PAZAPA-4460 file (N, C-alpha, C; in steps of 0.05 Angstrom, whole numbers, plus 32768, in hexadecimal, padded with zeros to 4 digits):
% residues 92
    n_x    n_y    n_z   ca_x   ca_y   ca_z    c_x    c_y    c_z   seq   type   mol
   880B   89B7   7F7F   87F2   89AA   7F8E   87F2   89B3   7FA7     1      M     A
   87E5   89C9   7FAD   87E0   89DF   7FC5   87CC   89C0   7FDB     2      A     A
   87D5   89C1   7FEF   87CA   89B2   7FF8   87C7   89C6   801E     3      V     A
   87A7   89B8   8021   879B   89C1   803B   879B   89BB   8051     4      T     A
   879D   89BD   8062   879B   89B3   8080   878A   89BB   8092     5      Y     A
   8778   89A1   80A4   8768   89B9   80B1   877D   89A8   80C9     6      L     A
   877F   89BE   80E8   878D   89B0   8102   877A   89C4   8109     7      L     A
   876E   89A0   8123   8766   89A2   8134   877A   89A6   814D     8      L     A
   8770   89BD   815B   8789   89B7   8175   8769   89B3   818D     9      A     A
   876D   89A6   81A5   8758   89A7   81B9   8764   89A9   81D8    10      R     A
   875C   89C0   81D9   876F   89C7   81EF   8761   89C1   820D    11      L     A
   8776   89BB   8222   8766   89B3   823E   8767   89CC   8250    12      P     A
   874F   89C9   8262   874E   89DF   8272   876A   89EE   827D    13      E     A
   8768   8A0B   827B   8786   8A11   8286   8799   8A10   8264    14      G     A
   8798   8A05   824C   87B4   8A12   823F   87AA   8A1F   8230    15      G     A
   8794   8A2B   822C   8794   8A43   821C   87AC   8A58   821E    16      L     A
   87BB   8A63   822E   87C9   8A72   822C   87E4   8A71   8220    17      A     A
   87EE   8A57   8222   8806   8A4E   821F   87FF   8A3F   81F8    18      A     A
   87E8   8A32   81F3   87E3   8A2D   81DA   87E4   8A4D   81CC    19      F     A
   87D9   8A60   81D1   87D9   8A7A   81CE   87FC   8A84   81C9    20      D     A
   8804   8A88   81D3   882A   8A86   81D5   8831   8A7C   81C1    21      A     A
   8829   8A63   81C4   8837   8A52   81AD   882D   8A5E   8187    22      Y     A
   8811   8A62   8189   880E   8A74   816C   8817   8A7F   8167    23      E     A
   8819   8A90   817B   882B   8AB1   816D   8844   8AAE   8167    24      R     A
   884A   8A8D   816F   886A   8A8C   816E   8868   8A7E   8152    25      A     A
   8860   8A71   814E   8860   8A63   8130   884A   8A68   8113    26      V     A
   8836   8A78   811F   881F   8A84   8109   8830   8A97   80ED    27      L     A
   8842   8AA3   8103   884D   8AB4   80EA   8860   8AA8   80DD    28      P     A
   886E   8A94   80E1   8882   8A7F   80D1   8871   8A71   80BA    29      L     A
   885E   8A6E   80BD   884B   8A5F   80AC   885C   8A6E   808C    30      L     A
   8854   8A89   8078   885A   8A9C   806A   886C   8A93   8050    31      A     A
   8883   8A8F   806E   8898   8A89   8067   88A2   8A67   8058    32      E     A
   8885   8A5C   8052   8890   8A43   8046   8876   8A45   803B    33      Y     A
   8869   8A5B   802C   8851   8A5C   8019   883A   8A55   8029    34      G     A
   882F   8A4C   803C   881A   8A51   8056   880A   8A5B   8057    35      G     A
   87F9   8A67   8050   87E1   8A71   8056   87C9   8A67   806D    36      R     A
   87C3   8A79   807F   87B6   8A6A   8093   8799   8A78   808C    37      L     A
   878D   8A71   8080   876D   8A73   8074   8755   8A6F   8088    38      E     A
   8755   8A6D   80A0   8743   8A65   80B2   874B   8A5C   80D0    39      R     A
   8745   8A70   80E2   8752   8A66   8100   8734   8A73   810C    40      R     A
   8734   8A57   811A   8710   8A5B   8126   871D   8A47   8149    41      L     A
   870D   8A57   8152   870B   8A41   8172   86E4   8A44   817E    42      R     A
   86E5   8A30   8192   86D1   8A28   819D   86CB   8A39   81AB    43      T     A
   86B0   8A41   81AD   86A1   8A56   81C8   86AB   8A5A   81E4    44      L     A
   86B6   8A38   81EE   86C2   8A2D   8200   86D6   8A35   81FD    45      D     A
   86F8   8A3F   81EE   870B   8A45   81ED   871D   8A22   81EC    46      D     A
   8709   8A0F   81E3   8714   89F7   81E1   8727   89E2   81CD    47      R     A
   8715   89EE   81B9   8720   89E2   819C   8722   89F6   818D    48      V     A
   873F   89F3   8188   8745   8A0B   8170   874A   8A01   8153    49      E     A
   8745   8A09   813B   8745   8A00   811F   8752   8A11   8111    50      A     A
   8764   8A06   80FC   8772   8A16   80F0   8766   8A0C   80CC    51      H     A
   8764   8A10   80BE   8763   8A15   80A9   8783   8A1A   8091    52      L     A
   878D   8A0D   8092   87A8   8A11   807D   87B9   8A0F   8069    53      I     A
   87BE   8A15   805B   87C2   8A15   803C   87EA   8A20   803A    54      T     A
   87E8   8A04   802A   8806   8A00   8021   8812   89F4   8008    55      F     A
   8820   8A04   7FF9   8825   89FA   7FD7   8823   89DD   7FD9    56      P     A
   8837   89CE   7FEA   8837   89B1   7FE8   8840   89A9   8003    57      D     A
   8840   898E   8009   8840   8981   8023   8860   898E   802A    58      S     A
   8876   8985   8018   888B   8992   801B   888E   89AC   8029    59      E     A
   887C   89C0   802B   8881   89D8   8031   8874   89D8   804E    60      D     A
   885B   89C3   805F   8858   89C2   8072   886B   89B7   8081    61      L     A
   887B   89A5   8071   8899   898B   8080   88AC   89AF   8086    62      A     A
   88B6   89B6   807D   88C8   89C8   8078   88B7   89DC   808F    63      A     A
   88A8   89E2   8090   889B   89F2   80A2   8898   89EA   80C5    64      Y     A
   888F   89D0   80BF   8886   89B7   80DD   88AF   89BA   80E6    65      R     A
   88BE   89B5   80D6   88DA   89B8   80D6   88F1   89CE   80DC    66      A     A
   88E5   89EB   80E3   88E0   8A02   80E4   88F7   8A05   80FD    67      D     A
   8908   8A0E   810E   8915   8A0C   8121   8911   8A1C   812E    68      P     A
   88FB   8A2E   812C   88EC   8A47   8136   88D7   8A39   814E    69      R     A
   88C6   8A22   8134   88BC   8A20   8140   88BB   8A0C   814D    70      R     A
   88D2   89F1   814A   88E0   89E7   8161   88DC   89EB   8180    71      L     A
   88EB   8A00   8177   88F4   8A12   8197   88CC   8A22   81A3    72      E     A
   88C1   8A21   8193   88A8   8A2A   81A4   889A   8A0C   81AF    73      A     A
   889D   89FA   819B   8893   89E1   81A1   888E   89E1   81C8    74      A     A
   889A   89E3   81D8   8896   89DA   81F3   8881   89F1   8203    75      P     A
   8875   8A0D   81FB   885C   8A11   81FB   8846   8A02   81EE    76      L     A
   884C   89F6   81D5   882D   89EA   81CE   882D   89D0   81E8    77      L     A
   8844   89C4   81EE   884A   89AE   81FD   8840   89B3   821E    78      E     A
   883F   89CE   8223   883B   89D0   8239   881D   89D9   823B    79      S     A
   8810   89E2   8226   87F9   89E9   821E   87DC   89CE   8227    80      S     A
   87EB   89B6   8224   87D9   8993   8223   87CC   89A4   820F    81      G     A
   87D6   89A5   81EE   87C0   89A2   81D9   87C0   898A   81C9    82      A     A
   87AB   897F   81CB   87AC   8963   81B5   87A6   8973   819C    83      A     A
   87C4   8970   8189   87B6   8978   816E   87B3   8959   815D    84      V     A
   8799   896C   814D   87A5   8952   813A   87A1   8968   8111    85      E     A
   87AD   895F   8102   87B7   8967   80EB   87A9   894B   80D3    86      L     A
   879B   8962   80BF   8787   894C   80AB   8794   895F   809A    87      L     A
   8791   8953   8078   8797   895E   806A   877B   8963   805B    88      A     A
   8771   8971   8055   8750   896D   8049   874C   8979   8029    89      V     A
   8735   8977   8023   8736   898C   7FFE   870E   8995   800D    90      R     A
   870C   8998   7FED   86F5   89AA   7FEF   86E1   898F   7FED    91      E     A
   86CA   8998   7FF1   86B3   897A   7FE6   869A   8988   7FDE    92      V     A
***
């Protein structure tokens, strides 16, 4: 059964460039694991970004998160200072 996730990334002042570089590296990998970026939204002040992402199942998300290319890009995420929250969500 498909699982949808809401990712919230809270960005500190000055963290946007590194966060964008990280996103450019990792978002293209989603499709290799059956993932689909449904929506990508950012607040007007560029301090919070939200992604709505769907995977066929939670194992596909786990495989995506373990991808060596994603792990290689992790220092970009760390240097951005983003606080990331990942929540499994459903339609209501």
